[in-house]
C-alpha positions, -999 to +999 in steps of 0.1 A: +086+401+471+056+418+454+059+456+451+030+460+475+053+450+506+064+483+502+033+500+502+019+499+469-009+480+454-007+442+443-005+454+404-009+487+389-030+481+362-021+510+341+007+534+337-015+562+355-013+545+387+023+535+385+028+574+377+010+586+413+034+562+432+064+579+448+082+542+445+101+537+415+082+507+395+093+484+369+082+457+351+099+431+330+083+403+300+088+370+296+123+373+283+135+392+313+140+426+295+124+453+309+089+469+295+083+498+316+099+521+338+077+548+359+083+586+359+099+582+394+127+560+382+132+583+351+137+614+372+159+597+397+182+584+366+177+613+345+174+588+315+146+586+288+119+556+286+140+544+254+178+541+275+163+522+297+141+494+284+155+461+279+188+460+295+194+498+292+188+503+328+220+482+341+239+512+328+230+530+359+241+501+385+276+504+400+300+483+383+308+464+412+274+455+420+261+449+386+268+411+381+255+403+413+222+424+407+217+409+375+224+367+388+199+375+417+171+385+392+181+357+369+178+331+396+144+344+409+135+347+374+142+311+362+125+297+397+095+323+393+097+331+426+100+368+441+132+382+453+148+413+470+182+425+462+202+456+471+225+477+445+241+512+440+227+531+410+235+564+393+213+593+403+208+618+378+235+641+395+259+614+390+262+605+427+254+567+435+227+556+457+218+525+476+185+510+462+163+481+473+145+462+448+117+438+452+099+419+425+077+393+419+062+370+393+027+375+375+015+340+364-011+334+338-040+309+341-019+282+332+010+288+356+028+304+324+048+333+331+034+369+319+058+395+333+077+404+362+066+436+385+087+452+411+098+483+425+128+505+437+131+526+471+163+548+475+177+540+510+206+561+511+194+585+543+185+556+562+216+536+557+236+566+566+217+574+598+225+561+631+186+556+640+162+530+634+157+524+598+118+523+597+114+515+559+138+486+564+124+470+595+089+477+576+103+457+548+118+429+571+091+423+590+070+416+559+094+394+542+110+377+569+146+388+558+172+402+578+189+436+572+219+442+590+249+470+589+283+461+599+307+491+609+343+483+595+359+520+600+370+534+623+358+507+649+343+473+644+308+471+658+274+455+648+255+486+641+219+474+631+203+442+628+162+442+618+142+427+645+131+399+620+164+382+631+144+370+663+119+351+637+145+336+615+169+323+640+151+324+672+173+350+688+167+389+699+187+418+681+204+425+713+217+389+719+235+394+681+247+428+696+263+416+726+278+382+708+295+409+682+313+421+710+330+389+718+332+372+683+347+342+698+312+333+714+293+337+679+308+307+665+285+282+681+258+297+660+269+282+628+273+247+620+304+227+625+312+222+591+310+259+585+327+273+616+360+280+599+343+299+571+323+319+598+357+327+617+372+341+586+340+365+577+339+375+614+376+383+615+376+401+578+340+407+565+353+433+542+373+405+523+344+380+516+321+378+486+291+397+480+269+368+481+275+334+503+258+308+521+262+295+558+245+271+579+231+286+613+221+266+642+186+280+652+179+283+688+157+254+689+183+231+676+175+231+640+201+240+613+191+269+584+210+274+552+213+315+556+219+334+520+236+367+525+237+392+495+262+424+510+271+457+495+303+476+506+302+512+517+330+530+508+345+565+518+360+588+489+392+571+490+377+539+481+382+523+516+355+500+534+337+519+562+308+496+562+289+465+553+252+467+544+236+431+537+204+406+537+201+377+548+174+351+540+167+318+547+172+294+519+168+261+537+136+248+519+154+259+483+188+239+496+166+210+507+152+210+472+185+213+451+200+186+475+169+165+465+175+173+430+208+164+428+200+131+446+175+127+419+196+136+390+224+112+404+198+084+403+184+094+369+221+094+356+230+061+373+196+043+358+203+061+324+237+047+319+227+014+331+198+010+309+201-003+271+217+020+247+197+052+247+199+081+221+177+112+226+175+139+198+159+172+197+131+177+168+160+192+147+181+158+149+205+174+176+216+150+200+203+159+235+215+127+254+232+098+247+239+073+277+272+053+283+259+019+271+252+037+236+290+048+234+300+011+244+277+000+216+289+021+189+322+033+199+316+068+197+313+097+226+288+096+248+276+133+239+286+126+201+266+122+171+240+095+165+254+062+147+255+062+113+228+041+094+229+020+065+217+045+036+187+023+032+175+029+068+179+066+066+145+073+047+126+046+071+140+065+101+129+098+090+093+081+085+094+067+120+099+099+134+072+118+113+047+092+122+056+098+159+040+064+173+060+040+194+079+013+168+102-016+174+121-036+146+153-054+140+179-036+115+213-052+102+241-031+108+271-027+083+293-046+108+275-075+106+258-072+139+214-075+140+200-046+166+167-043+181+156-005+177+130+008+193+114+041+190+092+063+218+081+099+209+087+120+240+059+142+245+046+172+265+008+170+263-001+164+228+029+175+211+065+155+203+091+173+218+120+148+212+128+112+196+141+086+218+160+057+203+168+023+222+192+001+209+200-037+220+225-058+204+204-091+193+231-107+171+237-134+194+201-141+204+194-141+162+222-165+155+209-184+184+174-186+171+189-190+135+207-222+148+174-234+169+153-231+137+180-250+116+181-276+140+146-277+144+140-281+106+167-308+105+149-328+130+114-322+113+133-334+079+146-365+101+112-374+115+098-368+079+125-390+064+113-417+093+079-418+087+086-421+051+108-447+063+084-463+083+052-459+056+077-477+033+081-506+059+047-509+068+038-511+031+064-538+021+057-554+059+017-554+047+026-568+010+048-594+026+018-604+052-007-601+027+010-618-002+035-639+011+021-652+045-015-650+035-007-672+008+012-698+027-015-696+051-041-700+025-025-731+008-021-748+038-061-743+046-064-758+009-043-789+021-063-794+054-096-789+038-082-818+010-074-838+039-102-835+059-124-846+022-102-878+024-107-887+056-142-884+057-144-908+026-121-932+039-119-926+078-127-957+100-147-949+131-114-946+153-102-919+130-131-895+134-111-877+163-084-870+138-110-855+113-123-829+143-090-821+148-083-812+112-115-793+110-100-773+142-068-765+125-088-750+095-108-726+120-079-715+133-066-708+097-092-687+092-092-670+122-051-662+116-060-652+078-086-623+094-063-613+119-035-615+088-058-591+070-068-566+098-029-563+108-018-555+072-047-531+066-038-510+097-002-510+084-011-499+049-047-501+038-047-513+005-077-492-008-053-462-002-030-476-032-058-492-051-090-468-048-077-437-033-080-414-001-120-410-004-126-448-002-097-455+025-115-428+045-149-444+040-139-477+046-118-463+078-155-447+090-174-481+083-148-500+103-149-474+133-187-471+133-185-512+139-163-509+166-174-484+189-212-477+177-204-443+170-224-429+139-200-420+110-207-398+078-183-391+054-188-364+027-161-352-002-159-321-025-152-331-051-165-365-047-135-380-068-107-360-047-073-373-046-039-363-040-003-375-041+008-406-019+024-387+010-001-362+016-029-392+013-012-408+044-007-380+065-043-373+064-054-408+067-031-410+097-044-376+113-080-391+105-068-422+126-057-402+156-086-383+156-110-409+156-088-427+185-093-398+206-128-396+199-136-431+212-115-423+242-124-389+253-152-374+237-184-392+248-198-389+213-228-403+194-218-390+159-189-380+139-190-360+105-158-365+083-155-337+056-125-337+029-125-307+008-102-292-018-099-255-015-076-230-035-041-242-030-050-263-003-062-298+010-088-300+040-097-325+064-127-316+090-134-340+119-162-329+140-181-347+170-208-341+193-195-347+223-182-330+256-158-308+238-122-303+241-112-278+271-086-248+257-059-259+283-061-296+269-058-281+229-029-260+241-012-285+263+020-295+244+024-328+259-005-343+242+011-364+221-021-374+199-025-337+191+012-334+188+016-363+164-013-347+144+004-314+140+039-330+134+023-349+102+010-317+088+042-295+093+065-312+064+039-298+040+036-267+052+005-274+068-013-272+104-037-286+127-061-268+146-081-283+176-112-263+188-146-264+202-171-270+173-197-245+164-225-265+179-205-281+209-182-313+206-144-308+192-138-297+158-101-309+143-093-291+113-064-303+093-048-281+064-023-291+038-012-269+011-011-285-024 
């Protein structure tokens, strides 16, 4: 509640304005400590400014009221909201007086708390009077809070309740005066869960705590949370003769608190069910470590962060200082492999905390290693099988060329010899036999051509005798003759050559590329380039056809492309199939030397 609720201005902008008001004005800084007391308060307390500043003013507060007074102020201070409280303070003559104080925060342009400002009023005379409490009514009408006084001795009665009770609960003061005469009828005003507590308070009001909360039923059926702050009035013997209290609606606050509790429980459940997470302050202190973190490292949830390998300490420090999200795999001393992710926690542009997430990826790493090992073995097996096939092709080509070719050649020579003799000595009736022998010689010629073609496809002898460049030129000439697609071959250097295995791989890749061009490209020309670059052998095959689509190049089921890549992999190479710079398709094979 702001000071002007009691009749002052919204804020006294100078000490002079505070000096002129009869209210006892005070101010507290952003740390909650008193920074100013008006002369009216100093006259009341009989103390100096130096004695009252900071926490000194609490020395005048009655011992029984001091803790409740401080607690109420702290709650309002932390929530940055206005408040009203009642307490007893020692006047300069040593007599304790009843004081009502109201205060409110003053916020800066960006919502920051600059100071708290308030005022105090001595209401002792009003509390002792039996008539209307004019000042309290004014206060209650403005704040919506309810002020009440319950007489305990010599008779028990509700002496006063402010008119604001009508606005708070939907019932008039007269209804409460009547209900207090018959307490058993008043229990229906409270929520069922609080009726036992309410019955105890009604039976022995002097035995209850200074502050408590009850759920009331509004006249329209709503349930309200009503907070009571009470002070006992005692006689000269210390006996309680009356209770003075302030009641206010804290329903919204309770709803927010319950929502906060629910959100906190939800957040806690989420935190405990995500990966192992550690949050550190800027100075390295642990702010949060969830249950998964404890399970992963076997330490208390609120314990120290895990001990890192000494080699990683400096790296961890560098990651913190860089302040950028980062992830890596680290090896733990016990043999596990962890995935560690760093995320800076920011408030605006400033890093306010460091968050680490740890995931045990040991099983995944072991599986990856096993898979890679299996893949390497399969590739080695494929390389070995291909080498065996190439050897068998070479042997079969040689056998076909040398053995079977020689046999066919011998048969042909014998047939030609027989034909010559028959022509010289044959009778007219044997002419048909001569024709048959000539047909057989023709079939032998066809078989020899087929044999040479099969032998060349198995293993072009030009690769072994003249080298890779000549083999590519020969294949390009044959391809042009078969398909009608123009071929141009270039090599740099012109005498480029390499070992047998790489020559075979490059040649087979070329054959597959030309086969794809003939079947799919609709091209009219092909350029083949064989190049030696620093540490690598390059084969480029470019056509001017329709061009390969990205999804075709990326399709893992395209066996021709897969076969080309598999032939390059044993050498640590790669085959890239893309659109050409001027349209068409480009095949680029790279084999390290």
